[in-house]
N, C-alpha and C positions, 0 to 999 in steps of 0.2 A: 642273659649271656651268663656263662658259667665259668669262673675262675679266668675271666678275662677273654674268653672265647664265646663266639656265637653258638647257639644251641638250637637245632632244629629235631624234634621227635616226629619222625613219618609215620607212626603206627601206633594210633592211640584209639582204643574202644571207648568211647562216651556213651552209652547206651542208658535208657531208660530201664530200671529193673523189671518192671510187670511185661516186659515185651520178651524177656529172655526166659530159657528154659533152665530149670534147678541146674543142670551141669554147669552152666556159665557162673553161676554164683558160686558153686564149690571150685572151679578153676581159680577164678579171682580171688578167694578167702586163701586157697591155698599157696598160692604163689605171689599174692601181694599182702600176705600177712604182717609184713616189716612195716608197713605204711598205713595211714587211718583212710582209707579211701572211701569207706563207708562214709564217714564224716562230710563227704561234698554233696550228700544227696538228701533232699529233705523226705518227710514223712510218708509221701506217696511215690517214692522211688525216682524221683527226677532230679538231674543234676543241678544245683544251684550256681547259677553262671558267675556272681562274684565269688563265691568259695572256690571253684575249679580256676578261675583266672587268678586268683591269689596264690594258689597251690602251685600252678605252673610256672608263675612268677618267682616263687621261693625256690623252686627246683632249677632255676635258671633257662628255662626255656621260652625262646623268643619266638618260635613259631610250633604248634601241634596241628598235624594232620590228622582230624578226626575220622573214624569209619564207620559208615552204616553197613549193614549186612542183610541179605534177605535169604535166610537158611532156615526154613521152618522145621527141618527134619532134624536138625542138629543143636544150633543155639538159640534159634528163635529168629524173629523179624524184627529187625531194628531199621526202620524207616529213616530216610535222611531228614525228614522234617524234623525229628526228634533233635537234630543237631542245631537246629535254627537259633533258639534261644541262645546258645553259646557264640555263634557267629554274629548275633546281632549286638551282644554286649560286647563283645572284642574281636572285629573282623581281622585285625593285623595279626593277633596271636592266633586264632582258629580259624582253618580252613578245611572245608570238607571232602573228602574223596569219596566219589561214587561208588556203586555196586548195582550188578545186575545178575541174574540167575535165570539161563534159557529156559529152565522149566517153568518159570512165573512170568517173564516180561515180554510181551509180545504187542508191537514190534518192538525188538530189542533195541534197534538203533535209535528210534524216537523215544525210548526210556533214558537212554544215555545222553541225549541231546535235552531231555528235560532236567536231569541232575545236573549238566553242566551249566545251564542256565541259573541254577540256584549257587552257583560259584564254585563246583567241584574242581579241585587241580588235577586230578587223576581218576581213573576207573580201577577199582578193586574188583578181581575176581576170585572167588572161593572154590575151585572145582573138588575140593576135599569135603567139604561142608555142604555142597551143591549137588553133588553126584554128578559131573560131568567132564568132560575132556577139554582143557584150552584150545585144542584144535577141533574142535566141534563145531563145523560149518555153520550152526545157528549164531555163533558169535561173531561171524564175519562181518555184518553191518555194524556192530560195535566197534569192533577193530577199525572200521573204515572212517567211522566218525571220530575216533580218538586220534587217527593219524591227520586227517583233515584239520582237527582242531589244536593238533601239535601239543595234546596231552599224553602222559604216560598211562600203561597198563601195569598195574600191579598184581601179581599172581601169587597166591599162598603156595608155596614151595616147601612144603614139610609136613611131618606126620602130625595127626591130631588125635587126642583121647577122647574126644566127644562123641558120645553114642550116636551112630548112624553115620559117621564118618567114612569115606572110602578113599584109603590112604595113596592106591595106586594112582590117583588121579595128581598126585603132588610131584610126581616126576617133571621135573624142568625141561627134559629134551622134546617135549612137545612143543615148547616156545620157539623151537628152531625151525619147525615145522611152519609156524605161523608168520615168522621173520620171511621166509621165502616167498610168501604169499603178499606180505605187506611190507615191504622194504621200507627203512625210514621210522617205524614205529617203534617207540622207546618199550623196555620193559623193564620191572623192578621185581627181583625175586624175592618175596618176603619170606623171612626165616631160611634164607639162604642154602635151601637145600636140607634142611632139619631130617635126621633119621639116616637116609640111604643115597643122599643124592648130593652130599657137599661136593664131590669131585666134579658132577656134572654141572652143579650152578658155577663152580671156580672156572670150569672150562668155557662155558657160556660167556661168562663176564669177562674173561680175558682175551677170547675172540672174538667178540662183537662188540662194537663200539655202542650198540644200542641196548646192551643188557647191563644192568646193575644188580648188584647183591644188597638186601636189606638186612638189618641184624637183629630184627624184633625176636624175642622169645630165644636168643642165644646168649649165654651166659658170657661176657667178653674175655674172662680170662681162659675161656676154653678154645678160644677162635683158632690159635695156634695149633691146637690138636686136632680140630675139625679139618683144618685146611692145611695137614702136615705135608701135603704132596706139594704145595706151591710156595712160592716167594711170598710170603705175607705182606711185606711192605709194598710188593708191586700189586698184588690182590686189594690190598686195605686201599688204593686209590679207585677201588670201583665199590667200595661201600658207602651205604647209606644208613645213618644210625636211625634206629627206631628200637621201641621198647617193647610194644605189646601190653602198655598199659590199661587195666591196673594189674595184670598177672606179672609184675616185675618187682624186684626187691626195693627200687627207686630209680627214678629217671636221672638223678644226679650221681647217683651210686653208679649206675651203668657207665655214664658218660666218662665218669673219673675212671673207673675200669678199664674203657678204652684207652684212655690216656696212658694208663700205667703199662700197656703193650710193648713201650718204647719205640713208638712210630716218630719219624721225625715231625716238626711241627707244621710243615707245609701240607703233609699227608692228614695229620690228626686235622687240621681244620678242614679238609675236604670232607673228611668221614663226619665230623660232626655238624657241619652246615652248610660246607662248600659245594658238595657233590648235590644234595637236595636242591641248592638254589639252581644248579644246572639243569636239573631233571624237571624240577616242577616249576611253573612259571607264575610270576607276578608274588613270590613271596619276599618279605622283608625282614632283614635281621641287622643289628648295629655292628658293624665292625670294630675292632679293639680301639679304633678312635672316637666311637661313641654317635658317629654321623650315621645316616641311614644308608644302608649297603645299595638299596635299588636306586638311590638318587644322589650320588656321590657329588654331582654338581647341582644340587635341587636348593640351593637358597633360597629361591623365591618361595618354595613350597613348605614354609615353616608353620607351625601348627596356627599362630596368629593369622598367618595368611589365608591358611585353610577354613580357618573360622570365618573371617571376611566374606570370602568367596560362597562359602555356605550360607551365609546371612543374607547375601545378595541374591541368591538364587532362589532361597525358600521364600523370601520376602517380595522380590521383583518378578520372578520367574518361576512361581510355583507350576502354573500351567504346562511349561515347558519342560520341568521336570517330570511331570506326568506323561508328558506325551513321549519323551525319551524312554521312559521305563516301559511304556505300554507296547511300543513298536521294537526297541532294541535290547530291552532287558527281559523279554519274554513273560511280561506279565499283561497280556492284552485286557485283563478284567480289572487291573488296578483302579482304585478310587482315589488315592492320594499318593504322592511321592515327596519325600524331603531329602535333600543331599545331606549325606552324613560325613564324607570324606573325600580327599583327593591326593593323587601322588602324581608322580611322573608320568605313569602308566596307565591310568584309568580314574574314573569317579566313582562313588559309590553313594548308593541312596537306600533309605529305609521305605519300602513300599507296601501300602494297604493294599491286601488283595482278599477276598473271602473271609473278611473280619479279622485277619491275622496279619500283622507286619511282617517284611520278608527282607533280609538283606538283598540286594542286586549290586553288582559290580559291573561297569561298560568298561571295557580297554578304548583308549585313543588311539588312532588311526597312527600315532608316531609317539616316540618317548619325548616329552617335553621338558626343556631346560629353563623356560623363562616364563613370568607370568602372563605375559600379553597372549601366549600361545593359548591360555586356557579359554578364553574368550573367543578366538577363533574355532577352535575345536567344539565348544559347546554349541556355537552357532551352526557349525558343520553337523553336528548331531540333531540338532533340533529340524534343521531342514531335511536331513534323510529321514527322521523319524515321521515328520509330516507326509512326506511323499510316500512313506510305506502304509501309513493308516489312511491313506488317501485311495489306496489301490495300485499305486504305480510300482515300477519295479524299483529296487534297493538303488539307491543312488550310489556312484562310483564312489572310492575313496577309503574303504575299510570300514571298521566298525562304527 
């Protein structure tokens, strides 16, 4: 929380340095020179989870959406697996965003599903760095998966200076074509049309309820200039806060610059966190009262209660935990699983698979409001998981 307001940064690059091209490092050093982002890395160029978590806490960030990227021709290959140590360290603060490239991933729908099983809350497309159009039919299976799963598609809509970029693919008007084929799919326009397309991005966001503008890479003080042809207060209700970290002067600094625009308090709260909570499912932020936004009536799910449930699950139902994660968590080869968390909407595990421990979150079939529901939901999950592993059809009743 920053200055008494919840804060979600929807656009964070948390890559391992060895996977990146030199131009990425130059970009981060130039635009992130005012904060010591390099101090968050170890000697091998990997982010140290404890340092990163402490840094984002100090910046007032309740949730950070971490991006991966498969763009070998421009910035490099940043696999989603490199984000897992951060997710395991603090799965409430850090959530991943999937990424696919139609030149690399086949079948593309299956790859989206795989990354969603790792906990991704959205799919990011980078047509400028990947060299493809958002309207490419190769992407249709990915759109179908996202619409069926109820997760948004984040599209890079802005110019890029990285060598190999194809800026003509940043035009957001192609999103309109996709929406005609996939009604109900949600799009987030990262960078808000930076360069030549501010008006197009604004028009889409104002005319289509499925479209949002994400502020990454845009100096907040210049937003009135960029969107001069539009009512900024009205348009701001379609804004999602994001920074493009580490290539930004500072997360808290940018958020306070948004606050300095003179928006009313309701609209400001939407920009800094409220809109992201609507767009991305399953995020948690504390509202000004300090309670869990996602569980306003979740008194039974205190930290002590969650620890008690986890102890019971891990000591008395370890086999059931493994069965659930193998069948419902996308980890058929798992060798061990332990419960690590729980809230009103789902249960979380740390799963050993292939010699590595992975975070797995499995949603409940309904939002829980009292402790006795947990047992019933876990029993239902276990029965369904056993049926799946036995080769039967999925049992009815949701996840």
